[in-house]
C-alpha positions as CSV (number, residue, x, y, z in Angstrom):
1,M,47.4,-137.4,-71.8
2,K,47.0,-135.6,-75.0
3,L,48.6,-132.2,-75.4
4,K,45.2,-130.5,-75.8
5,Q,44.0,-132.1,-72.7
6,C,47.1,-131.2,-70.7
7,L,46.9,-127.5,-71.9
8,I,43.2,-127.5,-70.8
9,V,44.0,-128.7,-67.3
10,I,47.0,-126.2,-67.0
11,G,44.8,-123.4,-68.5
12,T,41.9,-124.2,-65.9
13,F,44.1,-124.5,-62.9
14,W,47.0,-122.3,-63.6
15,P,45.8,-119.2,-61.6
16,T,45.3,-121.3,-58.5
17,I,48.4,-123.0,-58.8
18,A,50.4,-119.8,-59.6
19,L,48.7,-117.8,-56.6
20,A,49.6,-120.7,-54.2
21,A,53.2,-121.0,-55.2
22,G,55.9,-119.6,-52.9
23,D,58.5,-119.3,-55.7
24,T,57.6,-117.3,-58.8
25,F,59.4,-115.5,-61.7
26,V,57.7,-112.3,-61.3
27,T,55.6,-111.0,-58.3
28,G,53.2,-108.2,-58.2
29,N,55.7,-106.1,-56.1
30,R,58.3,-106.5,-59.0
31,L,55.8,-105.7,-61.7
32,L,54.7,-102.6,-59.7
33,D,58.2,-101.5,-59.5
34,E,58.8,-102.0,-63.2
35,C,55.6,-100.4,-64.3
36,S,56.2,-97.4,-62.0
37,R,59.5,-96.9,-63.7
38,R,57.7,-97.4,-67.2
39,S,60.1,-100.0,-68.2
40,E,60.1,-102.2,-71.3
41,F,59.8,-105.1,-69.1
42,C,56.5,-104.0,-67.8
43,T,55.1,-103.4,-71.2
44,G,56.4,-106.8,-72.6
45,Y,55.3,-108.6,-69.5
46,I,51.9,-107.3,-69.6
47,A,51.4,-107.7,-73.4
48,G,52.9,-111.4,-73.2
49,L,50.7,-112.2,-70.4
50,T,47.5,-110.8,-72.4
51,D,48.4,-112.5,-75.5
52,E,48.9,-116.1,-73.4
53,M,45.5,-115.5,-71.8
54,L,43.9,-115.1,-75.2
55,L,45.7,-118.1,-76.7
56,F,44.5,-120.3,-73.8
57,D,41.0,-118.8,-74.4
58,V,40.9,-120.2,-77.9
59,I,42.5,-123.5,-76.7
60,R,39.9,-124.1,-73.9
61,K,37.1,-122.6,-75.8
62,Q,36.2,-120.5,-72.9
63,R,37.0,-116.8,-72.4
64,T,38.7,-115.7,-69.3
65,A,38.0,-112.1,-69.7
66,C,36.0,-110.4,-72.7
67,L,38.4,-107.7,-73.8
68,P,36.8,-105.1,-76.1
69,D,38.0,-105.4,-79.8
70,K,39.9,-101.9,-79.6
71,V,41.5,-102.1,-76.2
72,L,44.8,-100.5,-76.1
73,L,47.8,-102.0,-74.4
74,G,48.1,-98.7,-72.4
75,Q,44.7,-99.3,-71.0
76,I,45.5,-102.9,-69.9
77,I,48.7,-101.6,-68.2
78,D,46.6,-98.9,-66.5
79,I,44.2,-101.6,-65.3
80,A,47.1,-103.7,-64.0
81,M,48.6,-100.9,-62.1
82,N,45.5,-99.6,-60.5
83,H,44.7,-103.1,-59.4
84,L,48.4,-103.4,-57.9
85,H,48.0,-100.2,-56.2
86,A,44.3,-101.0,-54.9
87,H,45.3,-104.4,-53.6
88,P,48.7,-104.3,-51.8
89,E,47.9,-107.5,-49.7
90,S,48.4,-109.4,-52.8
91,R,51.4,-108.0,-54.5
92,Q,53.8,-110.9,-53.1
93,Y,51.8,-113.4,-55.5
94,N,52.4,-114.2,-59.1
95,A,52.0,-111.2,-61.2
96,G,50.4,-113.1,-63.9
97,S,47.6,-114.4,-61.8
98,I,47.1,-111.0,-60.3
99,I,46.8,-109.4,-63.8
100,T,44.6,-112.0,-65.0
101,F,42.3,-111.6,-62.1
102,A,42.3,-107.7,-62.7
103,L,41.4,-108.2,-66.5
104,M,38.5,-110.7,-65.5
105,K,37.0,-108.1,-63.1
106,A,37.5,-105.1,-65.6
107,F,36.2,-107.0,-68.5
108,P,33.8,-109.8,-67.4
109,C,32.1,-112.1,-69.9
110,N,28.3,-112.0,-69.5
């Protein structure tokens, strides 16, 4: 399988696979804890996740979320925190999937 095809498959199914996985590097619980302490880990994790989402959007030629041009990282962190507080039932899942979903809801593409 070509690299581009492989990345498309991973990008398409990654949120589903990550939410279903029992083991994950960072859960929503951990991210909420880190962000509540205003740690650099929180800022770096969310910035990296957002950059990765935008990169996959370019590779797949399909947008996951339509972030405004001048959106600030602080706004994205606020959206992540609000989502984690509003949905405690999902915090045990992969933080990347949770935050990607939160950004899709906050910045839907028409």
